C-alpha positions as protocol buffer text, in pm:
chain_id: "A"
residue {
  index: 1
  type: MET
  ca { x: 2085 y: -1291 z: 2886 }
}
residue {
  index: 2
  type: GLU
  ca { x: 2048 y: -1374 z: 3256 }
}
residue {
  index: 3
  type: SER
  ca { x: 1779 y: -1112 z: 3308 }
}
residue {
  index: 4
  type: LEU
  ca { x: 1565 y: -1238 z: 3017 }
}
residue {
  index: 5
  type: PRO
  ca { x: 1287 y: -1389 z: 3237 }
}
residue {
  index: 6
  type: ILE
  ca { x: 1251 y: -1060 z: 3425 }
}
residue {
  index: 7
  type: LEU
  ca { x: 1250 y: -864 z: 3101 }
}
residue {
  index: 8
  type: LEU
  ca { x: 980 y: -1090 z: 2950 }
}
residue {
  index: 9
  type: PHE
  ca { x: 771 y: -1060 z: 3266 }
}
residue {
  index: 10
  type: LEU
  ca { x: 791 y: -679 z: 3251 }
}
residue {
  index: 11
  type: LEU
  ca { x: 696 y: -678 z: 2883 }
}
residue {
  index: 12
  type: ALA
  ca { x: 395 y: -902 z: 2953 }
}
residue {
  index: 13
  type: ILE
  ca { x: 277 y: -674 z: 3236 }
}
residue {
  index: 14
  type: ILE
  ca { x: 318 y: -367 z: 3015 }
}
residue {
  index: 15
  type: ALA
  ca { x: 122 y: -535 z: 2734 }
}
residue {
  index: 16
  type: PHE
  ca { x: -151 y: -635 z: 2980 }
}
residue {
  index: 17
  type: LEU
  ca { x: -198 y: -286 z: 3121 }
}
residue {
  index: 18
  type: TYR
  ca { x: -169 y: -99 z: 2793 }
}
residue {
  index: 19
  type: SER
  ca { x: -402 y: -329 z: 2601 }
}
residue {
  index: 20
  type: SER
  ca { x: -661 y: -291 z: 2877 }
}
residue {
  index: 21
  type: VAL
  ca { x: -699 y: 73 z: 2765 }
}
residue {
  index: 22
  type: GLY
  ca { x: -667 y: -2 z: 2392 }
}
residue {
  index: 23
  type: HIS
  ca { x: -294 y: 63 z: 2352 }
}
residue {
  index: 24
  type: GLY
  ca { x: -18 y: -148 z: 2201 }
}
residue {
  index: 25
  type: GLY
  ca { x: 241 y: -59 z: 2464 }
}
residue {
  index: 26
  type: ALA
  ca { x: 526 y: 58 z: 2239 }
}
residue {
  index: 27
  type: SER
  ca { x: 619 y: 345 z: 2469 }
}
residue {
  index: 28
  type: GLY
  ca { x: 647 y: 97 z: 2756 }
}
residue {
  index: 29
  type: TYR
  ca { x: 854 y: -149 z: 2553 }
}
residue {
  index: 30
  type: LEU
  ca { x: 1082 y: 134 z: 2440 }
}
residue {
  index: 31
  type: ALA
  ca { x: 1121 y: 248 z: 2801 }
}
residue {
  index: 32
  type: VAL
  ca { x: 1227 y: -101 z: 2911 }
}
residue {
  index: 33
  type: MET
  ca { x: 1470 y: -134 z: 2622 }
}
residue {
  index: 34
  type: ALA
  ca { x: 1613 y: 210 z: 2700 }
}
residue {
  index: 35
  type: LEU
  ca { x: 1672 y: 106 z: 3061 }
}
residue {
  index: 36
  type: VAL
  ca { x: 1865 y: -204 z: 2954 }
}
residue {
  index: 37
  type: GLY
  ca { x: 2070 y: -9 z: 2700 }
}
residue {
  index: 38
  type: VAL
  ca { x: 1932 y: -125 z: 2365 }
}
residue {
  index: 39
  type: ALA
  ca { x: 2043 y: 95 z: 2073 }
}
residue {
  index: 40
  type: PRO
  ca { x: 1768 y: 323 z: 1928 }
}
residue {
  index: 41
  type: ALA
  ca { x: 1816 y: 171 z: 1581 }
}
residue {
  index: 42
  type: MET
  ca { x: 1709 y: -166 z: 1724 }
}
residue {
  index: 43
  type: MET
  ca { x: 1448 y: -29 z: 1964 }
}
residue {
  index: 44
  type: LYS
  ca { x: 1214 y: 123 z: 1705 }
}
residue {
  index: 45
  type: PRO
  ca { x: 1142 y: -179 z: 1480 }
}
residue {
  index: 46
  type: SER
  ca { x: 1136 y: -421 z: 1773 }
}
residue {
  index: 47
  type: ALA
  ca { x: 879 y: -210 z: 1959 }
}
residue {
  index: 48
  type: LEU
  ca { x: 665 y: -174 z: 1646 }
}
residue {
  index: 49
  type: ILE
  ca { x: 656 y: -551 z: 1593 }
}
residue {
  index: 50
  type: MET
  ca { x: 544 y: -607 z: 1953 }
}
residue {
  index: 51
  type: ASN
  ca { x: 297 y: -322 z: 1907 }
}
residue {
  index: 52
  type: LEU
  ca { x: 140 y: -490 z: 1605 }
}
residue {
  index: 53
  type: ALA
  ca { x: 56 y: -807 z: 1791 }
}
residue {
  index: 54
  type: VAL
  ca { x: -78 y: -645 z: 2108 }
}
residue {
  index: 55
  type: SER
  ca { x: -281 y: -369 z: 1940 }
}
residue {
  index: 56
  type: LEU
  ca { x: -446 y: -623 z: 1707 }
}
residue {
  index: 57
  type: PHE
  ca { x: -563 y: -843 z: 1994 }
}
residue {
  index: 58
  type: SER
  ca { x: -668 y: -534 z: 2188 }
}
residue {
  index: 59
  type: PHE
  ca { x: -874 y: -412 z: 1893 }
}
residue {
  index: 60
  type: ILE
  ca { x: -1040 y: -752 z: 1849 }
}
residue {
  index: 61
  type: GLY
  ca { x: -1140 y: -755 z: 2215 }
}
residue {
  index: 62
  type: PHE
  ca { x: -1300 y: -410 z: 2209 }
}
residue {
  index: 63
  type: GLN
  ca { x: -1453 y: -462 z: 1864 }
}
residue {
  index: 64
  type: ARG
  ca { x: -1622 y: -784 z: 1971 }
}
residue {
  index: 65
  type: ALA
  ca { x: -1759 y: -601 z: 2274 }
}
residue {
  index: 66
  type: GLY
  ca { x: -1922 y: -352 z: 2032 }
}
residue {
  index: 67
  type: PHE
  ca { x: -1718 y: -41 z: 2107 }
}
residue {
  index: 68
  type: PHE
  ca { x: -1553 y: 23 z: 1768 }
}
residue {
  index: 69
  type: LYS
  ca { x: -1699 y: 298 z: 1549 }
}
residue {
  index: 70
  type: LEU
  ca { x: -1555 y: 339 z: 1199 }
}
residue {
  index: 71
  type: LYS
  ca { x: -1665 y: 704 z: 1174 }
}
residue {
  index: 72
  type: LEU
  ca { x: -1442 y: 786 z: 1472 }
}
residue {
  index: 73
  type: PHE
  ca { x: -1146 y: 601 z: 1325 }
}
residue {
  index: 74
  type: LEU
  ca { x: -1135 y: 721 z: 964 }
}
residue {
  index: 75
  type: PRO
  ca { x: -1068 y: 1097 z: 1011 }
}
residue {
  index: 76
  type: PHE
  ca { x: -749 y: 1020 z: 1200 }
}
residue {
  index: 77
  type: ALA
  ca { x: -629 y: 717 z: 1003 }
}
residue {
  index: 78
  type: LEU
  ca { x: -660 y: 872 z: 657 }
}
residue {
  index: 79
  type: ALA
  ca { x: -379 y: 1117 z: 733 }
}
residue {
  index: 80
  type: SER
  ca { x: -184 y: 921 z: 993 }
}
residue {
  index: 81
  type: VAL
  ca { x: -100 y: 614 z: 783 }
}
residue {
  index: 82
  type: PRO
  ca { x: 95 y: 794 z: 505 }
}
residue {
  index: 83
  type: MET
  ca { x: 258 y: 1026 z: 759 }
}
residue {
  index: 84
  type: ALA
  ca { x: 364 y: 729 z: 975 }
}
residue {
  index: 85
  type: PHE
  ca { x: 532 y: 581 z: 667 }
}
residue {
  index: 86
  type: LEU
  ca { x: 711 y: 913 z: 607 }
}
residue {
  index: 87
  type: GLY
  ca { x: 819 y: 928 z: 970 }
}
residue {
  index: 88
  type: GLY
  ca { x: 951 y: 573 z: 947 }
}
residue {
  index: 89
  type: THR
  ca { x: 1187 y: 676 z: 667 }
}
residue {
  index: 90
  type: MET
  ca { x: 1339 y: 954 z: 880 }
}
residue {
  index: 91
  type: THR
  ca { x: 1655 y: 917 z: 1084 }
}
residue {
  index: 92
  type: LEU
  ca { x: 1694 y: 1110 z: 1410 }
}
residue {
  index: 93
  type: SER
  ca { x: 2008 y: 1155 z: 1613 }
}
residue {
  index: 94
  type: ASP
  ca { x: 2012 y: 942 z: 1928 }
}
residue {
  index: 95
  type: SER
  ca { x: 1991 y: 1255 z: 2145 }
}
residue {
  index: 96
  type: ILE
  ca { x: 1683 y: 1400 z: 1973 }
}
residue {
  index: 97
  type: TYR
  ca { x: 1521 y: 1057 z: 1953 }
}
residue {
  index: 98
  type: LYS
  ca { x: 1556 y: 1003 z: 2327 }
}
residue {
  index: 99
  type: LYS
  ca { x: 1412 y: 1346 z: 2412 }
}
residue {
  index: 100
  type: ILE
  ca { x: 1104 y: 1300 z: 2192 }
}
residue {
  index: 101
  type: LEU
  ca { x: 1055 y: 949 z: 2330 }
}
residue {
  index: 102
  type: ALA
  ca { x: 1078 y: 1082 z: 2686 }
}
residue {
  index: 103
  type: VAL
  ca { x: 795 y: 1329 z: 2615 }
}
residue {
  index: 104
  type: CYS
  ca { x: 580 y: 1051 z: 2468 }
}
residue {
  index: 105
  type: ILE
  ca { x: 645 y: 831 z: 2771 }
}
residue {
  index: 106
  type: ILE
  ca { x: 533 y: 1114 z: 2999 }
}
residue {
  index: 107
  type: LEU
  ca { x: 211 y: 1139 z: 2796 }
}
residue {
  index: 108
  type: SER
  ca { x: 175 y: 765 z: 2840 }
}
residue {
  index: 109
  type: ILE
  ca { x: 209 y: 803 z: 3218 }
}
residue {
  index: 110
  type: ILE
  ca { x: -67 y: 1065 z: 3220 }
}
residue {
  index: 111
  type: ARG
  ca { x: -290 y: 833 z: 3017 }
}
residue {
  index: 112
  type: LEU
  ca { x: -230 y: 544 z: 3258 }
}
residue {
  index: 113
  type: LEU
  ca { x: -296 y: 743 z: 3574 }
}
residue {
  index: 114
  type: TYR
  ca { x: -583 y: 961 z: 3459 }
}
residue {
  index: 115
  type: GLN
  ca { x: -875 y: 752 z: 3339 }
}
residue {
  index: 116
  type: PHE
  ca { x: -1084 y: 1038 z: 3194 }
}
residue {
  index: 117
  type: ASN
  ca { x: -1409 y: 897 z: 3332 }
}
residue {
  index: 118
  type: ARG
  ca { x: -1700 y: 1097 z: 3191 }
}
residue {
  index: 119
  type: LYS
  ca { x: -2057 y: 997 z: 3260 }
}
residue {
  index: 120
  type: SER
  ca { x: -2267 y: 1311 z: 3222 }
}
residue {
  index: 121
  type: GLU
  ca { x: -2115 y: 1478 z: 2916 }
}
residue {
  index: 122
  type: SER
  ca { x: -2228 y: 1385 z: 2567 }
}
residue {
  index: 123
  type: ASN
  ca { x: -1990 y: 1325 z: 2277 }
}
residue {
  index: 124
  type: ARG
  ca { x: -1925 y: 1588 z: 2012 }
}
residue {
  index: 125
  type: PRO
  ca { x: -1873 y: 1521 z: 1637 }
}
residue {
  index: 126
  type: ILE
  ca { x: -1514 y: 1523 z: 1510 }
}
residue {
  index: 127
  type: PRO
  ca { x: -1448 y: 1807 z: 1260 }
}
residue {
  index: 128
  type: VAL
  ca { x: -1292 y: 1648 z: 952 }
}
residue {
  index: 129
  type: TRP
  ca { x: -1011 y: 1902 z: 939 }
}
residue {
  index: 130
  type: ALA
  ca { x: -925 y: 1841 z: 1305 }
}
residue {
  index: 131
  type: GLY
  ca { x: -914 y: 1464 z: 1253 }
}
residue {
  index: 132
  type: LEU
  ca { x: -690 y: 1494 z: 947 }
}
residue {
  index: 133
  type: VAL
  ca { x: -449 y: 1747 z: 1099 }
}
residue {
  index: 134
  type: SER
  ca { x: -414 y: 1573 z: 1435 }
}
residue {
  index: 135
  type: GLY
  ca { x: -395 y: 1232 z: 1271 }
}
residue {
  index: 136
  type: GLY
  ca { x: -120 y: 1347 z: 1036 }
}
residue {
  index: 137
  type: ILE
  ca { x: 89 y: 1500 z: 1315 }
}
residue {
  index: 138
  type: ILE
  ca { x: 48 y: 1196 z: 1540 }
}
residue {
  index: 139
  type: GLY
  ca { x: 129 y: 962 z: 1251 }
}
residue {
  index: 140
  type: LEU
  ca { x: 451 y: 1147 z: 1169 }
}
residue {
  index: 141
  type: ILE
  ca { x: 569 y: 1138 z: 1532 }
}
residue {
  index: 142
  type: SER
  ca { x: 471 y: 772 z: 1557 }
}
residue {
  index: 143
  type: GLY
  ca { x: 679 y: 671 z: 1257 }
}
residue {
  index: 144
  type: MET
  ca { x: 977 y: 878 z: 1371 }
}
residue {
  index: 145
  type: ILE
  ca { x: 1013 y: 723 z: 1715 }
}
residue {
  index: 146
  type: GLY
  ca { x: 855 y: 379 z: 1674 }
}
residue {
  index: 147
  type: ILE
  ca { x: 517 y: 397 z: 1849 }
}
residue {
  index: 148
  type: GLY
  ca { x: 161 y: 361 z: 1727 }
}
residue {
  index: 149
  type: GLY
  ca { x: 42 y: 699 z: 1849 }
}
residue {
  index: 150
  type: GLY
  ca { x: -238 y: 585 z: 2076 }
}
residue {
  index: 151
  type: ILE
  ca { x: -85 y: 756 z: 2380 }
}
residue {
  index: 152
  type: ILE
  ca { x: -132 y: 1088 z: 2199 }
}
residue {
  index: 153
  type: LEU
  ca { x: -461 y: 1016 z: 2023 }
}
residue {
  index: 154
  type: SER
  ca { x: -666 y: 878 z: 2311 }
}
residue {
  index: 155
  type: PRO
  ca { x: -614 y: 1171 z: 2554 }
}
residue {
  index: 156
  type: LEU
  ca { x: -695 y: 1408 z: 2266 }
}
residue {
  index: 157
  type: MET
  ca { x: -1021 y: 1226 z: 2182 }
}
residue {
  index: 158
  type: LEU
  ca { x: -1128 y: 1215 z: 2547 }
}
residue {
  index: 159
  type: LEU
  ca { x: -1036 y: 1574 z: 2631 }
}
residue {
  index: 160
  type: MET
  ca { x: -1217 y: 1701 z: 2318 }
}
residue {
  index: 161
  type: ARG
  ca { x: -1517 y: 1481 z: 2406 }
}
residue {
  index: 162
  type: TRP
  ca { x: -1512 y: 1312 z: 2066 }
}
residue {
  index: 163
  type: SER
  ca { x: -1578 y: 967 z: 2219 }
}
residue {
  index: 164
  type: ASN
  ca { x: -1620 y: 786 z: 2547 }
}
residue {
  index: 165
  type: LEU
  ca { x: -1358 y: 573 z: 2721 }
}
residue {
  index: 166
  type: LYS
  ca { x: -1434 y: 237 z: 2559 }
}
residue {
  index: 167
  type: GLU
  ca { x: -1490 y: 381 z: 2211 }
}
residue {
  index: 168
  type: THR
  ca { x: -1158 y: 561 z: 2240 }
}
residue {
  index: 169
  type: ALA
  ca { x: -983 y: 239 z: 2339 }
}
residue {
  index: 170
  type: ALA
  ca { x: -1126 y: 58 z: 2036 }
}
residue {
  index: 171
  type: VAL
  ca { x: -1028 y: 335 z: 1793 }
}
residue {
  index: 172
  type: SER
  ca { x: -682 y: 374 z: 1948 }
}
residue {
  index: 173
  type: ALA
  ca { x: -610 y: 3 z: 1918 }
}
residue {
  index: 174
  type: LEU
  ca { x: -673 y: -8 z: 1542 }
}
residue {
  index: 175
  type: PHE
  ca { x: -505 y: 331 z: 1496 }
}
residue {
  index: 176
  type: ILE
  ca { x: -194 y: 193 z: 1665 }
}
residue {
  index: 177
  type: PHE
  ca { x: -198 y: -120 z: 1450 }
}
residue {
  index: 178
  type: VAL
  ca { x: -216 y: 59 z: 1113 }
}
residue {
  index: 179
  type: ASN
  ca { x: 40 y: 323 z: 1214 }
}
residue {
  index: 180
  type: SER
  ca { x: 281 y: 61 z: 1348 }
}
residue {
  index: 181
  type: LEU
  ca { x: 251 y: -134 z: 1023 }
}
residue {
  index: 182
  type: SER
  ca { x: 304 y: 180 z: 813 }
}
residue {
  index: 183
  type: GLY
  ca { x: 597 y: 301 z: 1024 }
}
residue {
  index: 184
  type: LEU
  ca { x: 764 y: -40 z: 1013 }
}
residue {
  index: 185
  type: TYR
  ca { x: 725 y: -52 z: 635 }
}
residue {
  index: 186
  type: GLY
  ca { x: 880 y: 294 z: 611 }
}
residue {
  index: 187
  type: GLN
  ca { x: 1180 y: 178 z: 814 }
}
residue {
  index: 188
  type: MET
  ca { x: 1220 y: -124 z: 587 }
}
residue {
  index: 189
  type: GLN
  ca { x: 1217 y: 99 z: 278 }
}
residue {
  index: 190
  type: LYS
  ca { x: 1483 y: 318 z: 436 }
}
residue {
  index: 191
  type: GLY
  ca { x: 1733 y: 35 z: 419 }
}
residue {
  index: 192
  type: GLY
  ca { x: 1634 y: -258 z: 635 }
}
residue {
  index: 193
  type: ILE
  ca { x: 1570 y: -303 z: 1004 }
}
residue {
  index: 194
  type: HIS
  ca { x: 1776 y: -433 z: 1295 }
}
residue {
  index: 195
  type: LEU
  ca { x: 1596 y: -626 z: 1566 }
}
residue {
  index: 196
  type: THR
  ca { x: 1684 y: -697 z: 1928 }
}
residue {
  index: 197
  type: GLU
  ca { x: 1795 y: -1041 z: 2044 }
}
residue {
  index: 198
  type: ASN
  ca { x: 1528 y: -1282 z: 2170 }
}
residue {
  index: 199
  type: LEU
  ca { x: 1258 y: -1079 z: 1994 }
}
residue {
  index: 200
  type: GLN
  ca { x: 1050 y: -1391 z: 1937 }
}
residue {
  index: 201
  type: TRP
  ca { x: 1019 y: -1447 z: 2312 }
}
residue {
  index: 202
  type: ALA
  ca { x: 940 y: -1079 z: 2368 }
}
residue {
  index: 203
  type: VAL
  ca { x: 661 y: -1096 z: 2110 }
}
residue {
  index: 204
  type: LEU
  ca { x: 519 y: -1409 z: 2274 }
}
residue {
  index: 205
  type: ALA
  ca { x: 524 y: -1244 z: 2617 }
}
residue {
  index: 206
  type: THR
  ca { x: 348 y: -934 z: 2489 }
}
residue {
  index: 207
  type: ILE
  ca { x: 88 y: -1139 z: 2302 }
}
residue {
  index: 208
  type: ILE
  ca { x: 1 y: -1330 z: 2621 }
}
residue {
  index: 209
  type: GLY
  ca { x: -18 y: -1009 z: 2823 }
}
residue {
  index: 210
  type: GLY
  ca { x: -214 y: -836 z: 2548 }
}
residue {
  index: 211
  type: LEU
  ca { x: -472 y: -1114 z: 2522 }
}
residue {
  index: 212
  type: PHE
  ca { x: -549 y: -1099 z: 2893 }
}
residue {
  index: 213
  type: GLY
  ca { x: -541 y: -719 z: 2897 }
}
residue {
  index: 214
  type: SER
  ca { x: -782 y: -675 z: 2606 }
}
residue {
  index: 215
  type: TYR
  ca { x: -1023 y: -925 z: 2760 }
}
residue {
  index: 216
  type: PHE
  ca { x: -1028 y: -770 z: 3105 }
}
residue {
  index: 217
  type: GLY
  ca { x: -1012 y: -414 z: 2970 }
}
residue {
  index: 218
  type: SER
  ca { x: -1319 y: -462 z: 2749 }
}
residue {
  index: 219
  type: GLN
  ca { x: -1499 y: -608 z: 3051 }
}
residue {
  index: 220
  type: LYS
  ca { x: -1437 y: -293 z: 3263 }
}
residue {
  index: 221
  type: PHE
  ca { x: -1153 y: -444 z: 3461 }
}
residue {
  index: 222
  type: ASN
  ca { x: -919 y: -205 z: 3641 }
}
residue {
  index: 223
  type: ILE
  ca { x: -601 y: -250 z: 3843 }
}
residue {
  index: 224
  type: PRO
  ca { x: -507 y: 89 z: 3992 }
}
residue {
  index: 225
  type: THR
  ca { x: -208 y: -33 z: 4193 }
}
residue {
  index: 226
  type: LEU
  ca { x: -36 y: -192 z: 3894 }
}
residue {
  index: 227
  type: ARG
  ca { x: -98 y: 121 z: 3689 }
}
residue {
  index: 228
  type: TYR
  ca { x: 81 y: 330 z: 3952 }
}
residue {
  index: 229
  type: LEU
  ca { x: 373 y: 89 z: 3960 }
}
residue {
  index: 230
  type: LEU
  ca { x: 403 y: 92 z: 3582 }
}
residue {
  index: 231
  type: ALA
  ca { x: 382 y: 472 z: 3579 }
}
residue {
  index: 232
  type: ALA
  ca { x: 667 y: 491 z: 3831 }
}
residue {
  index: 233
  type: GLY
  ca { x: 883 y: 266 z: 3617 }
}
residue {
  index: 234
  type: LEU
  ca { x: 806 y: 467 z: 3304 }
}
residue {
  index: 235
  type: MET
  ca { x: 897 y: 789 z: 3484 }
}
residue {
  index: 236
  type: ILE
  ca { x: 1239 y: 645 z: 3571 }
}
residue {
  index: 237
  type: ALA
  ca { x: 1291 y: 556 z: 3206 }
}
residue {
  index: 238
  type: SER
  ca { x: 1183 y: 902 z: 3085 }
}
residue {
  index: 239
  type: VAL
  ca { x: 1424 y: 1073 z: 3327 }
}
residue {
  index: 240
  type: LYS
  ca { x: 1704 y: 846 z: 3205 }
}
residue {
  index: 241
  type: LEU
  ca { x: 1626 y: 937 z: 2844 }
}
residue {
  index: 242
  type: ILE
  ca { x: 1619 y: 1309 z: 2914 }
}
residue {
  index: 243
  type: PHE
  ca { x: 1955 y: 1317 z: 3090 }
}
residue {
  index: 244
  type: THR
  ca { x: 2148 y: 1074 z: 2867 }
}
C-alpha cells in the first residue's frame, strides 16, 4: 500500500491525542479505515486490537500518576463487560453499522473539543443503578461496533459530576481495555475474526502514539490545534459514513 506511511502517521497521531484524555482511539481508527474503504467486518476487530494496546498504556500512565479510583470504575464495568461480549456476537448490516459508528464519532468529536474543565464544583457519588444501567448500555454498543466505549462514558461521568477530568481519563482507559477485550472475544466466539492488512505496523504506530499521549496527558499537556484538526478529520469521516 503506497499510502501506508501516511496511514500509520495518522493512526499514531490519533492514538496520541486520544490517549492523552484516557481513550483508546477506536472511533478514530475506525474513521480512518472507513475513509480508506476497509470492510466493516475487518474494521471492528482491527480497531479493538489497536484499542487494547493504547488504552492499556493510557491507563498505566494515569494510574501511576494517582488518578485511578476503583470505586468509580466498578459500577460501570460490572455490567459493561458481559454486555460488550454480547454485542461482539451480534452482526449488523453495513448500513446500520455505519450510522451507529457515525454517531459515536460525533460524540468523540465533542469529547475532543470540549474539555469539561471544572474547578469549583465538587464530585457527586455514582448511584449503583445508574452505573450498572449506563455501563450495560455502553458495553453493548461498544461490542456491536468495535469501540471501547470511553467516548460515551467520559462525557457522561463529567456532565453528571461523578469525577474530575483526570479521574475520568483513568477510569475510561481501563473501561475501554476490558470492553475491547470482551468485545473481541465475543467476535471470536461468533465464528472468527478477519483483520486488516499490515495490522502489526498499525498496532506499533498506535502503541508509540499512545505511550507519548498517556505520558503528556497525565502531566496536563494539551494541544488545542491538533485536537481541532483531528476533529475536522473525524467529521469528514462521520459525514461519509452517514451518506454511504
